[in-house]
VOGU-238404 format. One line per field, with one value per residue (C-alpha): residue number from 0; residue in one letter; x, y, z. Coordinates in steps of 0.2 Angstrom, whole numbers, m for minus. Example, Ala and Ser with C-alpha at 12.3 -4.5 7.8 and 13.67 -1.06 7.14 Angstrom:
2
num = 0; 1
residu = a; s
east = 62; 68
north = m22; m5
up = 39; 36
***
This chain:
211
num = 0; 1; 2; 3; 4; 5; 6; 7; 8; 9; 10; 11; 12; 13; 14; 15; 16; 17; 18; 19; 20; 21; 22; 23; 24; 25; 26; 27; 28; 29; 30; 31; 32; 33; 34; 35; 36; 37; 38; 39; 40; 41; 42; 43; 44; 45; 46; 47; 48; 49; 50; 51; 52; 53; 54; 55; 56; 57; 58; 59; 60; 61; 62; 63; 64; 65; 66; 67; 68; 69; 70; 71; 72; 73; 74; 75; 76; 77; 78; 79; 80; 81; 82; 83; 84; 85; 86; 87; 88; 89; 90; 91; 92; 93; 94; 95; 96; 97; 98; 99; 100; 101; 102; 103; 104; 105; 106; 107; 108; 109; 110; 111; 112; 113; 114; 115; 116; 117; 118; 119; 120; 121; 122; 123; 124; 125; 126; 127; 128; 129; 130; 131; 132; 133; 134; 135; 136; 137; 138; 139; 140; 141; 142; 143; 144; 145; 146; 147; 148; 149; 150; 151; 152; 153; 154; 155; 156; 157; 158; 159; 160; 161; 162; 163; 164; 165; 166; 167; 168; 169; 170; 171; 172; 173; 174; 175; 176; 177; 178; 179; 180; 181; 182; 183; 184; 185; 186; 187; 188; 189; 190; 191; 192; 193; 194; 195; 196; 197; 198; 199; 200; 201; 202; 203; 204; 205; 206; 207; 208; 209; 210
residu = m; k; l; l; r; m; f; s; a; r; g; m; l; v; v; y; l; a; l; s; g; s; l; l; f; n; g; c; r; s; a; d; v; p; v; f; s; s; d; v; s; p; g; s; p; s; k; s; t; g; d; s; d; v; f; a; v; g; n; i; v; t; i; t; f; s; g; i; t; d; p; p; s; p; h; e; e; t; i; k; e; d; g; t; i; t; p; p; l; i; g; p; v; k; a; a; g; k; s; a; g; e; l; q; k; e; i; r; d; r; y; v; p; k; y; y; n; s; n; l; n; v; t; v; k; s; q; e; r; v; f; y; v; g; g; q; v; k; s; p; g; r; v; v; y; i; g; e; i; t; v; t; k; a; i; q; a; c; g; d; f; t; d; f; a; n; k; k; k; v; m; l; y; r; k; g; g; g; k; p; i; r; v; n; c; v; d; a; l; k; d; p; s; k; d; l; p; v; y; a; g; d; k; i; h; v; p; q; r; l; w
east = 288; 306; 306; 293; 304; 320; 307; 301; 318; 324; 309; 314; 331; 324; 315; 328; 339; 327; 321; 340; 347; 330; 334; 354; 350; 339; 352; 365; 353; 347; 364; 366; 351; 356; 347; 341; 337; 318; 322; 330; 317; 312; 323; 339; 351; 356; 371; 372; 374; 391; 397; 395; 378; 375; 378; 394; 397; 406; 392; 383; 363; 351; 334; 318; 300; 287; 270; 260; 255; 267; 283; 295; 312; 327; 338; 357; 365; 382; 381; 387; 399; 387; 377; 363; 356; 343; 328; 316; 302; 305; 323; 339; 336; 349; 358; 374; 372; 356; 351; 343; 327; 330; 333; 319; 306; 311; 310; 292; 285; 290; 282; 266; 254; 261; 266; 260; 247; 251; 254; 270; 284; 304; 321; 336; 353; 371; 382; 395; 413; 427; 447; 458; 475; 486; 502; 515; 505; 503; 486; 479; 461; 447; 448; 430; 430; 423; 434; 450; 465; 482; 492; 503; 487; 479; 494; 494; 477; 481; 495; 507; 522; 529; 548; 549; 537; 545; 541; 548; 538; 519; 505; 490; 476; 461; 441; 438; 453; 467; 486; 492; 502; 519; 520; 537; 530; 548; 547; 528; 534; 543; 535; 516; 514; 519; 506; 492; 473; 465; 446; 434; 436; 453; 466; 484; 498; 514; 526; 540; 557; 573; 585
north = m179; m180; m163; m167; m182; m170; m156; m171; m177; m158; m158; m173; m167; m152; m160; m173; m159; m146; m163; m167; m151; m149; m164; m160; m144; m149; m164; m150; m138; m152; m155; m137; m133; m128; m134; m122; m122; m124; m140; m150; m162; m156; m170; m165; m160; m141; m136; m139; m124; m121; m127; m108; m112; m128; m130; m141; m154; m140; m124; m118; m115; m105; m110; m95; m99; m84; m83; m91; m83; m93; m100; m111; m103; m98; m116; m115; m129; m135; m147; m163; m176; m186; m170; m167; m156; m163; m146; m149; m161; m167; m178; m177; m168; m170; m153; m155; m154; m144; m127; m113; m114; m134; m137; m124; m133; m150; m142; m136; m150; m159; m147; m143; m150; m162; m149; m135; m127; m119; m101; m106; m99; m105; m97; m105; m94; m102; m89; m81; m92; m84; m88; m76; m71; m60; m55; m51; m49; m34; m32; m42; m47; m58; m66; m74; m92; m95; m113; m122; m113; m115; m107; m97; m90; m87; m75; m69; m65; m52; m44; m55; m56; m41; m38; m44; m60; m77; m88; m102; m104; m98; m108; m113; m114; m127; m122; m136; m134; m145; m141; m128; m133; m129; m123; m118; m108; m107; m124; m124; m112; m125; m141; m139; m155; m147; m129; m137; m134; m120; m120; m110; m104; m107; m94; m90; m82; m77; m71; m60; m64; m61; m55
up = m550; m547; m541; m526; m523; m520; m511; m499; m494; m491; m479; m469; m468; m460; m449; m444; m439; m430; m419; m415; m410; m399; m390; m391; m383; m371; m364; m362; m352; m340; m333; m330; m320; m305; m289; m277; m260; m261; m272; m260; m248; m232; m226; m229; m215; m212; m207; m189; m178; m170; m151; m143; m146; m134; m116; m111; m94; m83; m88; m74; m78; m73; m72; m67; m67; m69; m78; m62; m46; m36; m47; m40; m34; m47; m49; m53; m55; m65; m77; m72; m79; m88; m96; m83; m72; m61; m56; m39; m42; m63; m58; m70; m87; m100; m101; m113; m132; m131; m134; m122; m131; m134; m113; m108; m120; m113; m92; m95; m104; m88; m77; m86; m85; m70; m59; m64; m78; m94; m89; m82; m93; m91; m94; m95; m95; m94; m85; m92; m92; m87; m79; m72; m76; m64; m58; m71; m87; m96; m93; m80; m76; m81; m99; m106; m110; m128; m128; m128; m123; m117; m103; m113; m127; m109; m105; m123; m122; m107; m116; m113; m100; m92; m92; m74; m76; m70; m87; m78; m64; m69; m58; m63; m50; m53; m51; m42; m30; m25; m28; m38; m54; m61; m79; m85; m102; m107; m112; m116; m130; m136; m132; m134; m124; m109; m113; m101; m104; m95; m89; m86; m68; m68; m61; m68; m58; m66; m51; m53; m55; m41; m55
***
């Protein structure tokens, strides 16, 4: 009888240890389970696209139409300060902050079916944005504008100054016209606040020094 009780006690101890080990293993495992993309809820935000993928104020937008017998004429317009463009018939459309696909869809939805049938295709493109650097730089010409840039950096993008450049009298001509702005690039390199921004359509001219 005493021997039977001894085996029973040992059996209970084995069961207890097995259950404890199982709980401990499962508890550690749950803490280490990786989260895969498929485990994320559909409402979770995804990584946003870069700023270069969307339209911005000042971009020139070209809209073309096709798919119907007598499509509207192409429409080209610069995005205004309020972020809108105004295609014919449909009034202002918010363009800034939208991708080409998003803007195409909104414009098409404004035209179809109110003005045209469902065969209408709308294509939206942005004109390549550039600025120009001329005069005493090593590689003068036009430069694609891809984001914020200053006068000194624009000049560096063109190979930097030549040995004959007048670095103190660089002229910046804004796209919209107005009085040219003189930039002292010697000072601008020392003080970034004097290094003026360059925008798409601007022109920079580096004159030749006289001595």
